[in-house]
N, C-alpha and C positions, 0 to 999 in steps of 0.2 A: 491411371492417368499420366499425359502427359510432363515434363519434365518442367515449360515452360508456363504450364496451368497450374502448377505446382508452384516457382519462385511468386507467381501473379500474387496465386492465392494468396500465399506468405507476405508480400508484397500488403497486400489490399489486410491482411489482419491485422498489421507492427501500423500500418499507417492509421488502422481505426485504436489502438491502442493508447498512440497518442495525439488523438479525439477527433480526428477528420469524422463526419459522419460518413451513412454510409454513399452516396451520392456523392462524395467526392473522392472518400475514399478509392471505389469502382472510379471513375475515371483516372484519378491518378495513376491505373495502373492498366492501364486502356481496357475496362471492362464494360461492359453493359450492369447497368443500376440493378437489372431484373438478375442475371449472373451472381451480381455478389449478393442479393437476397439467397439465388439459390446454392448459393456456399454457406451462407449463417445460416439454413436447413436444416442443413448436417451434424447430425449429432458431434462427429469427430471432430468438425472443425469450431463448433461454440466451445467444444470442451478446452482445442486447443488454444481456442481468443482469449477465453476465458486464465488459462493456463500462462497466456503471455502480461495478460492485464495482472495477474498475483506477482508474478516476476519481477516490472518494472513496481509495482509498490515493495515491496523485498525491498529494491536495487532503495529505490526514492528511501526508508523507512533507517535504509542503514548508513544511508548520506546525513540523513538528521541529524540520524545517534552522533557519527562523528562529529556532526558540527555544533552541536549539543555542548560536547566535551568543552570544545576551544569556547563558547559560549562563557561556560560555569570557569575558567580559566580568566576570561575575559572578566565576568561578574567581581572575581575573586579580586583582582590586581585593579580594578574601580574601588575597592574595600581600602587600597592600600591608606595607612596613617599620611600619606603624602600627597590628598588627593580634597579639595573640594571639600565640604560637610554634607553639601546640595546631591553629589554626585554618590560618596560615600555611604550615603539613606539608600537612595534610589538603588544602586547595586542591592544593598543588605534585603531592600523589599522585593525584586526579584526574585534576590536566593530565595528567601524564605517563604514566594509565593509557587516561587517553581518547584522547590522542594517539598512543599505540602499537595501543591497538583501532583508532582511524582508520585508519592505514598500511598494518595488515597486513589491511581492507577494501578500499583501494582499489588496492595492491599484488594481491590476492586478481582481485577484478573483471580488470582491465586485464588479466593472467595468464588469466583464464577468455577474454576478449573478443581476446587473439591467436589462441588453442588454438582456439576458436572462429571464427576467418580462417581457418589454415589447416585443419583438417575440414571449411572450405566449397570451399577449394581440390584438396583432394583428393578428394573427395570423390561416385565414379562418376557421373556426372549423367546420373537415370535417365529425363527427359522423351524422351529418344532412342527406347527401347524402345516 
C-alpha cells in the first residue's frame, strides 16, 4: 500500500475515533465514502480501529482517575471545620456516596474476575477436538 494511502487511512481511522461519521471522516481525508467502507471491510483495519478506540478510552480513564484524586482532595477540604455546615454536609454525603459506589464496583469486578477464572477452569478444552 502506498505511504500516502496508509497515512490517509490512519487519519480516517483517527477521525472515526474522535467521533466523526464515516462520510465525514472520508471527506476530511479526501477519499470517497466507498473507499472508506472498503477500508472498514478489511479485518486488519477493523482491528486497528478497535485498538485505537481502546487506547483512547484507556487514556481517558487514566485522566479521570487522576482528576478523581483531586476531586477527593477537594471534598476533604470542604469538610474542614471552618466551612459552613451545609457545605460540610454536602461534602460528607458525596464522599460516602462515591466511596460506596467505588467499593461496590471494586467488589463486583473482583467477583467477576473470580467467576471468569472459575469458568475457564471448568470449560472443556475445545482445541483437542
